[in-house]
C-alpha positions in Angstrom: 143.8 -30.4 57.3 145.5 -27.2 58.4 148.9 -25.9 57.3 150.6 -22.9 58.9 153.8 -21.2 58.2 155.7 -19.7 61.2 158.7 -17.5 61.8 160.4 -18.7 65.0 162.8 -16.2 66.6 165.5 -17.6 68.8 166.8 -16.0 72.0 170.3 -14.7 71.8 173.1 -17.2 71.7 170.7 -20.2 71.0 172.3 -22.7 68.7 169.9 -23.7 65.8 171.3 -27.1 65.6 170.7 -27.9 69.2 167.1 -26.6 69.2 166.1 -28.1 65.8 165.3 -31.5 67.1 162.8 -30.1 69.6 161.2 -27.9 67.0 161.0 -30.9 64.6 158.6 -32.6 67.0 155.9 -30.0 66.1 157.0 -28.4 62.8 159.1 -29.1 59.8 162.0 -26.6 59.4 162.1 -25.1 55.9 164.8 -22.4 56.3 167.0 -21.1 59.0 169.3 -18.1 59.1 170.7 -16.2 62.0 168.2 -16.1 64.8 165.2 -16.9 62.6 163.6 -20.2 61.5 160.9 -20.6 59.0 158.8 -23.7 59.8 155.6 -25.3 58.7 153.0 -26.9 61.0 150.6 -29.5 59.6 147.7 -30.6 61.7 144.3 -32.2 61.4 142.4 -29.2 62.7 142.7 -25.8 64.4 143.1 -27.3 67.8 146.1 -29.3 66.7 147.5 -26.2 65.1 147.2 -24.2 68.3 148.7 -27.1 70.4 151.8 -27.2 68.2 152.1 -23.4 68.3 151.9 -23.3 72.1 154.3 -26.2 72.4 156.9 -24.3 70.3 156.5 -21.2 72.4 157.4 -23.3 75.5 160.7 -24.6 74.1 163.7 -23.1 76.0 165.7 -20.9 73.6 162.7 -19.7 71.6 161.9 -16.0 72.0 158.9 -15.7 69.7 156.7 -17.7 67.4 154.7 -15.8 64.8 152.1 -17.4 62.5 152.5 -15.8 59.1 150.0 -17.9 57.1 147.3 -20.4 57.8 145.5 -22.6 55.3 142.5 -24.8 56.0 141.3 -27.5 53.6 138.2 -26.3 51.7 136.6 -29.7 52.5 136.7 -28.6 56.2 135.0 -25.3 55.3 132.3 -27.2 53.4 131.6 -29.3 56.4 130.5 -26.0 58.1 127.6 -25.8 55.7 128.9 -22.8 53.7 129.0 -23.0 49.9 132.2 -21.0 49.6 134.8 -19.0 51.5 133.3 -15.9 50.0 130.0 -16.8 51.7 131.7 -17.2 55.0 133.6 -13.9 54.7 130.4 -12.1 53.6 128.6 -13.5 56.7 131.4 -12.5 59.0 131.5 -9.0 57.6 127.8 -8.5 58.2 127.8 -10.1 61.7 128.2 -7.7 64.6 131.5 -8.3 66.4 129.9 -9.1 69.7 128.0 -12.0 68.1 131.2 -13.7 66.7 132.3 -16.6 68.9 135.4 -18.8 68.7 134.4 -22.5 69.0 137.9 -23.9 69.6 139.8 -24.4 72.8 141.9 -21.4 73.5 143.6 -22.8 76.5 145.2 -25.7 74.7 
């Protein structure tokens, strides 16, 4: 399971009440003030997370969607064969950048 917190910035003169229903299809709204909305996206995996993020970006009235924090269930990390997040980070730090490949679907 993935959890992400987002800050959604609305375009000028966009009414939060009118756009909230569309946002709620992809994220739960936690706080809203002025032209900013703090929301949480919950998904089964990274692909679901990216799909929700991209769908939010396409809503009329949204100027920007910024992911502030992302959490992945440690059980999902364990499924990758690593013993700990420290081991994963250590391997990444020692791996040349050109050998790191993303295995998701960027064009979701």
